[in-house]
N, C-alpha and C positions, 0 to 999 in steps of 0.2 A: 514906524513911527510910533515910541511909544505915550497910549495915552494916560495923563497923570488921573492919581488916585479923585483928586477934586471934580475933574470935566469928567471921571467914570459916575460916581456921586450924583451931581447933578442930571448926567443922560437919568438915572434909575429914578430920581427923583417928578423928573415931567415925566415919564413912563406911569409911575405910579400914580401920578396924579394929575390929566394933561391938560386941565381946566385950572391946578395951583391952587387947588382946596382939595383935598384928601377928601371922598366921597366914601361915608363911610351908610353900607344896609345893615338895618337892626331888625329884627323881627321882634312883635309886641305879643305879647299874653298879658293875661290878667294879676298874672302872677311873676317877678324877677325869679333868675335861675340860671343855668350855666350856659344856657342857649338863647333864648327870651330874655327881653327884656321888659319894664313898665316905667309908667311914669309915676314917679316922686311926690309928694304935694306939692314941693317947691319949682313945680313945671320941668326938673331933670329927670334921667331915668338911670330905673336902678337896674341894676345887671351885673352879671359877667362881661359881656362883649360891650356892655355900653366902657365900662373900663380898658378894656383889650384895646377899643376901639381909639381912644383915648389917648392912649399910652404909643398907640403908634406913632398916633401924629404928633406927640411930642418928640418925638425920638428922630423923626424924619425930617421935622421942625415946618410942620405946614399945618396951615389954619384945618377944622376939623367943621366937616355938613353931614350930619346923617341923615339919613330918609330910614324909614318906619317903614314897615311891609306885614302882613295880616300873617304870611304862612312863608316858610324857609325857599317853600317853591317857587313865588312871587320873587324873592329875592333873587336865587339863581337868575330867574328871567333876564331882571336887573342887568345882574355882571353880564350873561349872557352880550346882552344888547351896547353896553358897556355905559349904560343909564349912570353904574355909581362903581367904585373902583376897588372899593373892597368890601366883602362880608366875613361871616362865618356860620358854619353850616355844618348838618352830617354829610361825611362824606357817601357815595353810594357809584356801582359803574354805569349808571345813565346821566349823570351830573359829569362824570370827566371828559364825558365826552366832550360837553362842552364850555366847561368851568376849567379850570387849573387848582387844584391845591397845594400848600405848602401845608408846613408840620403841622398835626391834628396836637391837643392840648386838652381831651380829654374822652373817654372812652364810654359812649352808648351802650346803654342794650335798651332796648324797642321792647316795652311788652304791653298788655292791657288792664283796665282799671273798671271794675264791672258794678253793675248795681248790685243792690242788698237782696233784692228777688229772684236774681239770675241763679245762685244757689253756685257758682262757679266757684274754685278755688285756684286751679295750674293753668297757664296758657294751653296746652293741651284742649281744655275742653272750651273753648273758647269758639272750634270749632265744631259747629255740630249746623242743622237746618234750622232754618226761621231766625237765628241770631242776629240780633240789629247791632252791627258794629260800623262807627263811624271811627274814620281818621281823616286828616288834613292833607285837601287834594295839594298835589306835586310835591309829595315831601319823600325820602329817605324811609320814612316809617310808612306810609299807606302805599308807596309799590313791595317793602318787605310783606306787611299785611295779607295782599294778596297774593304776593308768589306764596305764600306759605297755609293761606285757607282756603282748603279746597270744599267746603260742604256749606260756605257762604261768600260774601264779599264785604269789605268793609265800603260800607259810603261816604264820598268825599265833605266835607264839610272847608266852610273858608278858613277859620279860624279855632284858637284856642277857646276862644269865648264862645262860639254859635257848638262846638260839641258839646263841654259844659251846661252849654242850656237846656240843651239837648237831652243830658242826663239827667238834670233836676228833674226836664218834667214828664220824664218817662218815658222819653219818644227813643233810647238807644240802649242798650243792655251794656255795650263796651265799649269803649276809646282805644283806638290805639296810640301810644306816644312812648316815649322815652320814661325810663320810671322815673330818675331823678326832676325832668317836671309835673310827672303825675304825685307826686306827693304831696302837694300842696293843694291839686285838683281833689285830693281825699278828701279837706276839708269845706270844700266847696259844693262835695254832690253827698250830702247825707247820707249813712250807711255803705256810701261805696268801700270798696278794697281794691287794694291794686293784686295781681295775681303772681300766686309762684313762675318763677321763669320766664326765658325769651324768647322772641324770635327774630331778629335782629340783633348785632352786635358790630358796631361800628366807629370810627372814630371824629370828634366835630375838629373840623380844620379849618384855617385864615383859608381863601379863597377870594380869587381876582380873575378877572378877563382873559380869555384865551388870547394868544400872539402879543405877550407883555415877560417875555422871559428876564427881563430886567426889574421889573416891578416884582416877579416871585419871586427872584433871587435874593431880593430887597425885603421884602416880609417875611422868605423863612429866614433868614438870618436874623431878624427879630425876634419872631419868635423862636428858634433856639435859645437867643442870648436872655429873651425873656423867664425860659424855661429855667433853664441855670443858672440864671441870678437869682433864681428864687421871687419875679414877680409876678407871675399865674401863681402861686403859692401863698402869695397875697394877698393876692385880690380875689382868690376860692374862699382865705379865708376873715375876710374883710367882709366879706356878702352872707356869710352864714357855713359857708360849702364845707367845712370843717374834715369831716370825713367821708369827703371826696378827694379823687386822686387823679395828680396829674400825671397826665399819659406823657411816656416816656420817652 
């Protein structure tokens, strides 16, 4: 017996959002960006992923509920527990074991913001004894920093806001994060700079809980079409990311 397309669509929608509402998990930071969102003056959310989540909800015809997390590790844990249905986060091997990823929309490079007094100009100089490096716990950037540093190790912090506070207070010498997200942080930490080079390249992608093949197929089709039709490009441009390329 052949299953009709409407029945297939209904089944995929039910698997994507078992509660009948699309529960999207987003990661909050002081400044909005290509991964993080921030709270707007009117109470809404600014950021590329806020727009992507809203577009997905419209395309699948579901009401949207957004949950904010302090870091992508917490969002990944919520996906693993099926407490949310969709999120957007950097991909790594550890996460692939517990959640499923659809297409990426942005190619990310992780690097370091360093203090004015550190004297550091490139990524290799960060790896020295006694240097106080902070990174957001449970993230791909934290794991990559810990893997690539041999003479020091990153200290986990729960959020971008906490890392910025430590840098401003002189309690950290370097902050590991994606290059795009560090751009506004430079303005928040007087005298700081982003070093040349990076220590991780990966993609930021749409993610769903494991064991939902129809849901994964649906978000994959949506993201592929959003990139093909220029929707993602328009979202980048509207948010001020004119110079950042959409992942192929």
